KEPA-989324 format. One record per residue (C-alpha): residue number from 1; residue in three letters; x negated, y negated, z negated. Coordinates in nm, 3 decimals, padded with zeros to 5 digits. Each point is the difference from the previous one (the first is absolute). Last residue first. Example, Ala and Ser with C-alpha at 12.3 -4.5 7.8 and 13.67 -1.06 7.14 Angstrom:
% residues 2
+--------+-------+---------+---------+---------+
: drenti : bavex :      c1 :      c2 :      c3 :
+--------+-------+---------+---------+---------+
:      2 :   SER : -01.367 :  00.106 : -00.714 :
:      1 :   ALA :  00.137 :  00.344 : -00.066 :
+--------+-------+---------+---------+---------+
END
This chain:
% residues 296
+--------+-------+---------+---------+---------+
: drenti : bavex :      c1 :      c2 :      c3 :
+--------+-------+---------+---------+---------+
:    296 :   LYS : -04.780 :  02.301 : -13.585 :
:    295 :   ALA :  00.199 : -00.297 :  00.127 :
:    294 :   ARG :  00.192 : -00.229 : -00.230 :
:    293 :   GLN :  00.311 : -00.218 : -00.014 :
:    292 :   LEU :  00.084 : -00.017 :  00.371 :
:    291 :   GLU :  00.315 : -00.201 :  00.062 :
:    290 :   VAL :  00.343 :  00.103 :  00.132 :
:    289 :   ARG :  00.221 : -00.295 :  00.093 :
:    288 :   ALA :  00.368 :  00.056 :  00.072 :
:    287 :   THR :  00.250 : -00.251 :  00.138 :
:    286 :   ALA :  00.364 :  00.083 : -00.058 :
:    285 :   PHE :  00.351 :  00.056 :  00.138 :
:    284 :   PRO : -00.038 : -00.064 :  00.372 :
:    283 :   MET : -00.354 :  00.141 :  00.009 :
:    282 :   ILE : -00.351 : -00.146 : -00.010 :
:    281 :   ALA : -00.267 :  00.254 : -00.086 :
:    280 :   GLU : -00.354 : -00.069 : -00.114 :
:    279 :   LEU : -00.309 :  00.214 : -00.057 :
:    278 :   LEU : -00.321 : -00.124 : -00.157 :
:    277 :   VAL : -00.345 :  00.145 : -00.063 :
:    276 :   PRO : -00.020 :  00.287 :  00.250 :
:    275 :   THR : -00.371 :  00.087 : -00.033 :
:    274 :   ARG : -00.221 : -00.008 :  00.306 :
:    273 :   ALA : -00.255 :  00.213 : -00.190 :
:    272 :   MET : -00.303 : -00.192 :  00.131 :
:    271 :   ASN :  00.169 : -00.336 : -00.052 :
:    270 :   ASN :  00.223 : -00.214 :  00.221 :
:    269 :   ALA :  00.298 :  00.064 : -00.226 :
:    268 :   ILE :  00.317 :  00.129 :  00.167 :
:    267 :   TYR :  00.310 : -00.220 : -00.035 :
:    266 :   MET :  00.330 :  00.167 :  00.091 :
:    265 :   THR :  00.314 : -00.170 :  00.130 :
:    264 :   PHE :  00.355 :  00.128 :  00.040 :
:    263 :   HIS :  00.312 : -00.169 :  00.133 :
:    262 :   ALA :  00.356 :  00.128 : -00.031 :
:    261 :   ASP :  00.330 : -00.114 :  00.151 :
:    260 :   LYS : -00.112 :  00.001 :  00.363 :
:    259 :   MET : -00.057 :  00.374 :  00.031 :
:    258 :   GLU : -00.154 :  00.030 :  00.343 :
:    257 :   GLU :  00.202 :  00.187 :  00.262 :
:    256 :   GLY : -00.141 :  00.291 :  00.201 :
:    255 :   ASN :  00.210 :  00.263 : -00.173 :
:    254 :   GLU : -00.126 : -00.126 : -00.336 :
:    253 :   PHE : -00.298 : -00.233 : -00.012 :
:    252 :   VAL : -00.201 : -00.108 : -00.305 :
:    251 :   GLY : -00.244 : -00.291 :  00.028 :
:    250 :   ILE : -00.305 : -00.039 : -00.221 :
:    249 :   GLU : -00.203 : -00.319 : -00.023 :
:    248 :   ILE : -00.363 :  00.044 : -00.099 :
:    247 :   LYS : -00.198 : -00.277 : -00.169 :
:    246 :   SER : -00.371 :  00.079 : -00.020 :
:    245 :   ALA : -00.140 : -00.099 : -00.337 :
:    244 :   LYS : -00.243 : -00.228 : -00.179 :
:    243 :   TYR :  00.035 :  00.094 : -00.365 :
:    242 :   SER :  00.059 : -00.136 : -00.348 :
:    241 :   GLY :  00.031 :  00.231 : -00.300 :
:    240 :   ALA :  00.176 :  00.313 : -00.131 :
:    239 :   PRO :  00.296 : -00.207 : -00.128 :
:    238 :   VAL :  00.061 : -00.130 :  00.355 :
:    237 :   THR : -00.146 : -00.291 :  00.199 :
:    236 :   VAL :  00.000 :  00.008 :  00.381 :
:    235 :   ALA : -00.187 : -00.230 :  00.240 :
:    234 :   GLU :  00.075 :  00.105 :  00.360 :
:    233 :   GLY : -00.298 :  00.071 :  00.223 :
:    232 :   ALA :  00.119 :  00.195 :  00.306 :
:    231 :   GLY :  00.361 : -00.108 :  00.042 :
:    230 :   VAL :  00.284 :  00.133 :  00.216 :
:    229 :   LEU : -00.123 :  00.357 :  00.062 :
:    228 :   LYS :  00.273 :  00.229 :  00.125 :
:    227 :   ALA :  00.189 :  00.302 : -00.127 :
:    226 :   ARG :  00.273 :  00.173 :  00.196 :
:    225 :   VAL :  00.215 :  00.279 : -00.142 :
:    224 :   ASP :  00.240 :  00.215 :  00.201 :
:    223 :   TYR :  00.228 :  00.179 : -00.244 :
:    222 :   LEU :  00.093 :  00.362 : -00.072 :
:    221 :   LYS :  00.258 :  00.064 : -00.269 :
:    220 :   HIS :  00.045 :  00.169 : -00.337 :
:    219 :   GLY : -00.336 :  00.060 : -00.169 :
:    218 :   ASP : -00.152 : -00.325 :  00.127 :
:    217 :   TYR : -00.120 :  00.123 :  00.341 :
:    216 :   VAL : -00.225 : -00.248 :  00.179 :
:    215 :   PRO : -00.049 : -00.021 :  00.378 :
:    214 :   CYS : -00.304 : -00.199 :  00.116 :
:    213 :   ARG : -00.112 : -00.345 :  00.106 :
:    212 :   VAL : -00.324 : -00.190 : -00.051 :
:    211 :   GLU : -00.074 : -00.367 :  00.071 :
:    210 :   ALA : -00.291 : -00.245 :  00.033 :
:    209 :   THR : -00.290 :  00.246 : -00.014 :
:    208 :   LYS : -00.372 : -00.081 :  00.009 :
:    207 :   THR : -00.045 : -00.209 : -00.314 :
:    206 :   TRP :  00.295 :  00.190 : -00.146 :
:    205 :   ASP : -00.207 :  00.317 : -00.025 :
:    204 :   VAL :  00.280 :  00.235 : -00.101 :
:    203 :   ASN : -00.067 :  00.213 : -00.308 :
:    202 :   ARG :  00.210 : -00.204 : -00.238 :
:    201 :   LEU :  00.294 :  00.040 :  00.239 :
:    200 :   TYR : -00.056 :  00.377 : -00.009 :
:    199 :   GLN :  00.024 :  00.006 : -00.379 :
:    198 :   LEU :  00.339 : -00.170 :  00.006 :
:    197 :   MET :  00.118 :  00.222 :  00.285 :
:    196 :   GLY : -00.099 :  00.314 : -00.188 :
:    195 :   LEU :  00.194 : -00.115 : -00.304 :
:    194 :   PRO :  00.308 : -00.098 :  00.202 :
:    193 :   ASP :  00.008 :  00.324 :  00.206 :
:    192 :   ARG : -00.179 :  00.018 :  00.333 :
:    191 :   THR :  00.120 :  00.122 :  00.338 :
:    190 :   GLY : -00.267 :  00.056 :  00.265 :
:    189 :   PRO :  00.209 :  00.238 :  00.211 :
:    188 :   LEU :  00.370 : -00.066 : -00.057 :
:    187 :   VAL :  00.174 :  00.175 : -00.288 :
:    186 :   ARG :  00.180 :  00.327 : -00.067 :
:    185 :   VAL :  00.046 :  00.065 : -00.372 :
:    184 :   GLU : -00.035 :  00.347 : -00.152 :
:    183 :   SER :  00.121 :  00.027 : -00.359 :
:    182 :   ALA : -00.227 :  00.107 : -00.285 :
:    181 :   ASP : -00.008 :  00.251 : -00.288 :
:    180 :   PRO : -00.058 :  00.307 :  00.218 :
:    179 :   PRO : -00.279 : -00.173 :  00.198 :
:    178 :   ALA :  00.101 : -00.152 :  00.335 :
:    177 :   PRO : -00.110 :  00.168 :  00.321 :
:    176 :   VAL : -00.177 : -00.217 :  00.257 :
:    175 :   LYS :  00.129 :  00.095 :  00.345 :
:    174 :   GLY :  00.277 : -00.259 :  00.019 :
:    173 :   THR : -00.230 : -00.210 :  00.215 :
:    172 :   ALA : -00.024 : -00.337 : -00.174 :
:    171 :   THR :  00.000 :  00.153 : -00.346 :
:    170 :   MET :  00.017 : -00.155 : -00.345 :
:    169 :   ARG :  00.059 :  00.206 : -00.313 :
:    168 :   GLU :  00.248 : -00.162 : -00.239 :
:    167 :   VAL :  00.012 :  00.043 : -00.379 :
:    166 :   SER :  00.289 : -00.176 : -00.177 :
:    165 :   ASN :  00.063 :  00.002 : -00.374 :
:    164 :   VAL :  00.283 : -00.203 : -00.151 :
:    163 :   LYS :  00.049 : -00.061 : -00.371 :
:    162 :   GLN :  00.274 : -00.200 : -00.170 :
:    161 :   GLY : -00.108 : -00.116 : -00.346 :
:    160 :   ARG :  00.053 : -00.366 :  00.078 :
:    159 :   GLU : -00.222 :  00.041 :  00.304 :
:    158 :   ASN : -00.245 :  00.289 :  00.031 :
:    157 :   LEU : -00.124 :  00.047 :  00.356 :
:    156 :   HIS : -00.251 :  00.250 :  00.132 :
:    155 :   MET : -00.048 : -00.088 :  00.366 :
:    154 :   GLU : -00.232 :  00.210 :  00.216 :
:    153 :   TYR : -00.149 : -00.049 :  00.345 :
:    152 :   GLN : -00.190 :  00.268 :  00.194 :
:    151 :   LEU : -00.232 : -00.007 :  00.301 :
:    150 :   SER :  00.019 : -00.374 :  00.063 :
:    149 :   THR : -00.239 : -00.172 :  00.238 :
:    148 :   MET : -00.296 : -00.158 : -00.182 :
:    147 :   THR : -00.210 :  00.027 :  00.321 :
:    146 :   ALA : -00.320 :  00.178 : -00.105 :
:    145 :   ALA :  00.089 :  00.142 : -00.342 :
:    144 :   ASP :  00.351 :  00.107 :  00.101 :
:    143 :   SER :  00.241 : -00.106 : -00.273 :
:    142 :   TYR :  00.142 :  00.195 : -00.293 :
:    141 :   SER :  00.225 : -00.253 : -00.169 :
:    140 :   ASP :  00.143 :  00.005 : -00.350 :
:    139 :   PHE :  00.252 : -00.240 : -00.156 :
:    138 :   GLN :  00.085 : -00.020 : -00.370 :
:    137 :   ASP :  00.286 : -00.189 : -00.160 :
:    136 :   ASP :  00.077 : -00.097 : -00.359 :
:    135 :   LEU :  00.295 : -00.239 : -00.023 :
:    134 :   GLU :  00.200 : -00.106 : -00.305 :
:    133 :   PHE :  00.239 : -00.280 :  00.087 :
:    132 :   VAL :  00.158 : -00.180 : -00.296 :
:    131 :   MET : -00.259 :  00.057 : -00.272 :
:    130 :   ARG : -00.264 :  00.002 :  00.273 :
:    129 :   LEU :  00.086 : -00.359 :  00.085 :
:    128 :   PRO : -00.129 : -00.116 : -00.339 :
:    127 :   ASN : -00.234 :  00.174 :  00.038 :
:    126 :   GLU : -00.189 :  00.135 :  00.301 :
:    125 :   THR :  00.111 :  00.221 :  00.291 :
:    124 :   HIS : -00.231 :  00.277 :  00.114 :
:    123 :   ALA : -00.146 :  00.081 :  00.341 :
:    122 :   PHE : -00.260 :  00.261 :  00.094 :
:    121 :   ALA : -00.170 :  00.042 :  00.337 :
:    120 :   GLN : -00.210 :  00.289 :  00.128 :
:    119 :   LEU : -00.224 :  00.083 :  00.295 :
:    118 :   HIS : -00.145 :  00.348 :  00.063 :
:    117 :   TRP : -00.239 : -00.031 :  00.293 :
:    116 :   ALA : -00.002 :  00.264 :  00.271 :
:    115 :   ASN : -00.208 :  00.237 :  00.214 :
:    114 :   GLU :  00.259 :  00.241 :  00.140 :
:    113 :   GLY :  00.009 :  00.378 : -00.049 :
:    112 :   PHE :  00.300 :  00.001 : -00.230 :
:    111 :   PHE : -00.141 : -00.304 : -00.183 :
:    110 :   ASP : -00.377 :  00.022 : -00.035 :
:    109 :   LYS : -00.108 : -00.272 : -00.238 :
:    108 :   HIS : -00.107 : -00.358 : -00.068 :
:    107 :   ALA :  00.140 : -00.033 : -00.351 :
:    106 :   GLY :  00.183 : -00.300 : -00.133 :
:    105 :   VAL :  00.021 : -00.363 :  00.101 :
:    104 :   LEU :  00.230 : -00.167 : -00.252 :
:    103 :   LEU :  00.244 : -00.289 :  00.019 :
:    102 :   LYS :  00.160 : -00.132 : -00.319 :
:    101 :   LEU :  00.301 : -00.222 : -00.052 :
:    100 :   ASN :  00.127 : -00.183 : -00.304 :
:     99 :   ALA :  00.351 : -00.137 :  00.006 :
:     98 :   VAL :  00.198 : -00.317 : -00.065 :
:     97 :   ASN : -00.311 : -00.187 : -00.108 :
:     96 :   THR :  00.163 : -00.338 :  00.063 :
:     95 :   LEU :  00.365 : -00.066 :  00.083 :
:     94 :   ASN :  00.073 : -00.330 :  00.171 :
:     93 :   ALA :  00.032 :  00.156 :  00.349 :
:     92 :   VAL : -00.173 :  00.338 : -00.031 :
:     91 :   ASN : -00.342 :  00.044 : -00.158 :
:     90 :   ALA : -00.189 :  00.329 :  00.026 :
:     89 :   THR : -00.324 :  00.086 : -00.176 :
:     88 :   TYR : -00.264 :  00.205 :  00.175 :
:     87 :   GLU : -00.263 :  00.263 : -00.080 :
:     86 :   LEU : -00.239 :  00.143 :  00.259 :
:     85 :   VAL : -00.180 :  00.325 : -00.085 :
:     84 :   GLU : -00.276 :  00.146 :  00.219 :
:     83 :   GLY : -00.088 :  00.358 : -00.096 :
:     82 :   ARG : -00.119 :  00.105 :  00.344 :
:     81 :   ARG : -00.110 : -00.300 :  00.202 :
:     80 :   LEU :  00.159 : -00.022 :  00.341 :
:     79 :   PRO : -00.246 : -00.001 :  00.288 :
:     78 :   LEU : -00.097 : -00.340 :  00.142 :
:     77 :   GLY : -00.273 :  00.040 :  00.261 :
:     76 :   ALA :  00.218 :  00.225 :  00.214 :
:     75 :   ASP :  00.219 : -00.302 :  00.076 :
:     74 :   PRO :  00.341 :  00.146 :  00.079 :
:     73 :   GLU :  00.062 :  00.061 :  00.370 :
:     72 :   PRO :  00.183 : -00.276 :  00.176 :
:     71 :   GLU :  00.371 :  00.038 :  00.077 :
:     70 :   SER :  00.162 : -00.145 :  00.305 :
:     69 :   ASN :  00.352 :  00.131 : -00.025 :
:     68 :   LYS :  00.182 :  00.021 :  00.331 :
:     67 :   SER :  00.139 :  00.350 : -00.059 :
:     66 :   ALA :  00.139 : -00.109 : -00.335 :
:     65 :   THR :  00.205 : -00.279 :  00.152 :
:     64 :   SER :  00.148 :  00.223 :  00.267 :
:     63 :   LYS :  00.088 :  00.271 : -00.247 :
:     62 :   THR :  00.171 : -00.249 : -00.228 :
:     61 :   SER :  00.201 : -00.142 :  00.289 :
:     60 :   PRO :  00.099 :  00.349 :  00.113 :
:     59 :   SER :  00.146 :  00.070 : -00.347 :
:     58 :   PRO : -00.189 :  00.223 : -00.239 :
:     57 :   PRO :  00.062 :  00.375 :  00.001 :
:     56 :   ALA :  00.190 :  00.113 : -00.312 :
:     55 :   ILE : -00.228 :  00.103 : -00.285 :
:     54 :   ALA :  00.130 : -00.250 : -00.253 :
:     53 :   ALA :  00.362 :  00.054 :  00.096 :
:     52 :   ALA : -00.039 :  00.372 : -00.057 :
:     51 :   GLU : -00.150 : -00.063 : -00.342 :
:     50 :   ASP :  00.279 : -00.235 : -00.099 :
:     49 :   THR :  00.250 :  00.268 :  00.100 :
:     48 :   VAL :  00.219 : -00.010 :  00.309 :
:     47 :   ALA :  00.339 :  00.169 : -00.021 :
:     46 :   ALA :  00.103 :  00.197 :  00.305 :
:     45 :   THR :  00.192 : -00.182 :  00.269 :
:     44 :   PRO :  00.367 : -00.084 :  00.054 :
:     43 :   GLU : -00.050 : -00.379 :  00.001 :
:     42 :   PRO :  00.101 : -00.227 : -00.285 :
:     41 :   GLU :  00.177 : -00.320 :  00.107 :
:     40 :   HIS : -00.229 : -00.299 :  00.008 :
:     39 :   SER :  00.006 : -00.339 : -00.175 :
:     38 :   SER : -00.039 :  00.115 : -00.362 :
:     37 :   ALA : -00.271 :  00.247 :  00.096 :
:     36 :   TRP : -00.210 : -00.270 :  00.166 :
:     35 :   ALA :  00.021 : -00.227 : -00.304 :
:     34 :   ARG : -00.091 :  00.288 : -00.231 :
:     33 :   ALA : -00.298 :  00.091 :  00.217 :
:     32 :   SER : -00.119 : -00.360 :  00.006 :
:     31 :   ALA :  00.025 : -00.018 : -00.379 :
:     30 :   GLU : -00.195 :  00.325 : -00.033 :
:     29 :   SER : -00.276 : -00.135 :  00.223 :
:     28 :   ARG : -00.025 : -00.328 : -00.190 :
:     27 :   GLU : -00.003 :  00.183 : -00.332 :
:     26 :   ARG : -00.278 :  00.228 :  00.124 :
:     25 :   LEU : -00.189 : -00.287 :  00.156 :
:     24 :   TYR :  00.003 : -00.197 : -00.324 :
:     23 :   TYR : -00.093 :  00.300 : -00.209 :
:     22 :   TYR : -00.287 :  00.107 :  00.224 :
:     21 :   GLY : -00.159 : -00.340 :  00.064 :
:     20 :   GLY : -00.073 : -00.117 :  00.354 :
:     19 :   ALA : -00.205 :  00.290 :  00.126 :
:     18 :   ALA : -00.330 : -00.179 : -00.028 :
:     17 :   SER :  00.103 : -00.138 : -00.337 :
:     16 :   GLY :  00.054 :  00.348 : -00.128 :
:     15 :   ILE : -00.225 :  00.038 : -00.299 :
:     14 :   VAL : -00.034 : -00.368 : -00.091 :
:     13 :   VAL :  00.333 : -00.135 :  00.116 :
:     12 :   LEU :  00.149 :  00.321 : -00.131 :
:     11 :   VAL : -00.003 : -00.072 : -00.368 :
:     10 :   ALA :  00.093 : -00.365 :  00.000 :
:      9 :   VAL :  00.275 :  00.037 :  00.259 :
:      8 :   GLY :  00.157 :  00.296 : -00.174 :
:      7 :   VAL : -00.020 : -00.165 : -00.339 :
:      6 :   VAL :  00.198 : -00.305 :  00.105 :
:      5 :   LYS :  00.235 :  00.204 :  00.217 :
:      4 :   ARG :  00.080 :  00.244 : -00.280 :
:      3 :   TYR :  00.040 : -00.284 : -00.248 :
:      2 :   SER :  00.281 : -00.134 :  00.215 :
:      1 :   MET : -00.002 : -00.364 :  00.119 :
+--------+-------+---------+---------+---------+
END
C-alpha cells in the first residue's frame, strides 16, 4: 500500500467523504483514463485540458439522475456557527494518528453579490509518517448560505514540497464571470463541493428525510452523490466522547453507475450542533476511520 493512498484516504474521508475522497477518486479517474488511452487510437481532435474535461457537459445518465433529485430545504433552525472548529485524528488500517484534520466555519459574508459561508479544511500528516510523506493541504469553499451549493472551491496543496493551487468558480449558466485568479467551471444546478456537502448533510433533518441526492464537484470531476439514513440512534465512542448518532451511508455514482469498490459512512451526533463525530471509508487497499478529537 503506498503512503500516498494511506494519507489520501485519511485526509479526504473527513473533508470529502460526500464526494468519495478526492485523492482516491483522482487516482481512480486517472487510472481509467490511462486504460482507455491504451486501448484506443488517438483521434484527430484538439487536445483536451483537465479544466476542459471538468467543465464538459455531464453524460445523459448524470443529467437524468440530477433532474430527479428530491432535495429537502436545509433546516432553517440550524444555522452554521461562525468560528466552529472541529478537530479529527485519522487512522488507516493498522496505522493510528496518520494525520490530523481540522474543519472550520469562517465568515458569513457577501461573496460577489451572493450570501455565502466561508468553509475551510486543513490536513497535516503526523510523525513518524510525516518523515516519509509530508503533507500540508488547505481546502476553501464559498457556499451559498441558504442551500450550501458551491460558489467557489479552492485547493491549496503542499505535498512533499510540491505545491498546487487551484481556484474554481462554479457556474450552472456560464454567465457568472470568474475572478482573474480563478477558472470557470460549468456544473449542474445545485452542485456542492465536498465541504459544502458535508455541512449540508449536517443540516438535513434526518427524522423527516430518508435520502438526499445531489451533484458534487470534487475539483476534477462531477459525481452524483446519494446519502441515506440507515440508523437513527447508533452508539459511537471517539476521543471527544460518547454519542448517539445518525448513521448515514454515502454512495458515489459516476455516469449512472455506483462505485462498488468504495463505501463511505458518516455518523452525525444527535445533538443541537449535529456534529460529525465519525467518518469511515472501506476501500480495496485500506479501511480508514476518522474520529472527532474535540469540538470548539
